[in-house]
C-alpha positions as CSV (number, residue, x, y, z in Angstrom):
1,M,-12.7,0.9,17.2
2,D,-12.6,3.9,15.8
3,K,-10.6,5.1,12.3
4,V,-7.2,6.1,14.3
5,M,-7.0,2.8,15.8
6,E,-8.3,0.4,13.4
7,Y,-6.8,2.1,10.0
8,P,-3.0,1.1,10.7
9,Q,-4.1,-2.5,11.7
10,I,-5.6,-2.8,8.5
11,I,-3.0,-1.8,6.3
12,K,-0.4,-3.7,8.4
13,R,-2.3,-6.6,7.8
14,I,-2.7,-6.8,4.1
15,L,0.5,-5.4,3.6
16,T,2.2,-8.3,5.8
17,E,-0.1,-10.8,3.7
18,Y,1.4,-9.4,0.6
19,V,4.9,-9.4,1.9
20,E,4.7,-13.3,3.4
21,L,3.3,-14.3,0.0
22,S,5.8,-12.7,-2.1
23,N,8.6,-14.1,0.1
24,R,7.6,-17.9,-1.0
25,R,8.2,-17.1,-4.5
26,L,11.7,-17.9,-6.0
27,H,14.1,-15.0,-6.0
28,P,15.9,-15.0,-2.6
29,E,18.4,-12.6,-4.0
30,V,15.8,-10.0,-3.8
31,E,14.4,-9.1,-0.4
32,K,10.8,-7.9,-0.1
33,L,10.4,-5.8,2.9
34,L,8.2,-3.9,4.9
35,V,8.8,-0.5,6.1
36,M,6.4,1.3,8.3
37,D,6.6,4.6,10.1
38,E,3.4,4.4,12.3
39,A,4.1,7.2,14.2
40,R,3.7,9.4,10.9
41,G,1.5,6.6,9.0
42,H,3.4,5.6,6.3
43,Y,3.7,1.8,5.2
44,L,5.6,0.8,2.0
45,W,6.2,-2.3,0.5
46,L,10.0,-2.8,-1.0
47,K,12.1,-4.8,-3.0
48,L,15.6,-4.8,-3.0
49,G,18.6,-6.8,-4.0
50,W,19.7,-8.1,-7.3
51,E,18.3,-10.3,-10.3
52,S,20.1,-11.6,-13.5
53,G,23.1,-9.3,-12.4
54,R,20.7,-6.1,-12.4
55,R,20.1,-3.9,-9.6
56,V,16.6,-4.1,-7.8
57,K,15.0,-1.7,-6.0
58,Y,11.9,-0.3,-6.2
59,I,8.5,0.6,-4.1
60,T,5.9,-1.7,-4.9
61,V,3.6,-0.1,-2.1
62,Y,3.0,3.1,-0.4
63,V,0.2,4.1,1.6
64,R,-0.4,7.3,3.9
65,L,-2.8,7.2,6.4
66,R,-3.6,11.1,6.3
67,D,-6.7,13.2,7.7
68,G,-8.2,9.9,8.5
69,K,-7.9,8.5,4.9
70,F,-5.6,6.2,3.0
71,W,-3.8,7.8,0.4
72,I,-2.2,5.3,-2.1
73,E,0.5,6.8,-3.5
74,E,2.1,3.9,-5.1
75,D,0.3,0.5,-6.1
76,W,2.0,-2.2,-8.5
77,T,-0.3,-4.8,-7.0
78,E,-2.2,-7.0,-9.7
79,D,-5.7,-5.9,-8.3
80,G,-4.9,-2.9,-6.4
81,I,-4.6,-2.3,-2.2
82,A,-7.9,-0.4,-2.7
83,A,-9.7,-3.2,-3.6
84,D,-7.9,-5.3,0.0
85,L,-9.0,-1.9,1.6
86,L,-12.9,-2.0,0.3
87,R,-13.2,-5.7,1.4
88,A,-11.6,-4.8,4.9
89,G,-14.8,-3.0,5.4
90,V,-13.0,0.6,4.4
91,P,-15.5,2.9,2.7
92,K,-14.7,4.2,-0.9
93,E,-14.5,8.1,0.8
94,D,-11.8,6.8,3.3
95,I,-9.4,5.9,0.3
96,V,-7.7,8.3,-1.9
97,L,-5.9,7.0,-5.3
98,A,-2.9,9.6,-4.5
99,F,-1.2,8.4,-7.9
100,H,-3.6,10.0,-9.9
101,D,-3.5,13.8,-10.3
102,P,-6.2,16.0,-8.5
103,E,-8.4,16.4,-11.6
104,T,-8.3,12.8,-12.4
105,R,-9.1,11.4,-8.7
106,K,-12.6,13.4,-9.2
107,H,-14.0,10.9,-11.5
108,T,-13.1,7.9,-9.8
109,D,-15.3,6.0,-7.4
110,F,-13.2,7.1,-4.5
111,A,-12.2,10.3,-2.3
112,A,-10.6,13.0,-4.5
113,A,-8.9,14.5,-1.1
């Protein structure tokens, strides 16, 4: 299977597992949502709702598929989505830590762009 077919399946599986695990925790007033725009390659894990009288609305993970690579735009997971992608067999050169500025990316083990 080539990247075009395989990569969307990988990120959907990883994020679905995270959202399902997150939904098992207490805090039923906060929804954990997986939003996917597969046609354009956007995958988001969002949290929305109310907690202790305060509005909760933030992106936990945002990954884009762009130019045959995973562009990690936002990642608030403990170990990082990049680690999950590596475990799934994605090579480092196909992962861009886009939350870092382009100069910083050059000094990581991952793709700069």
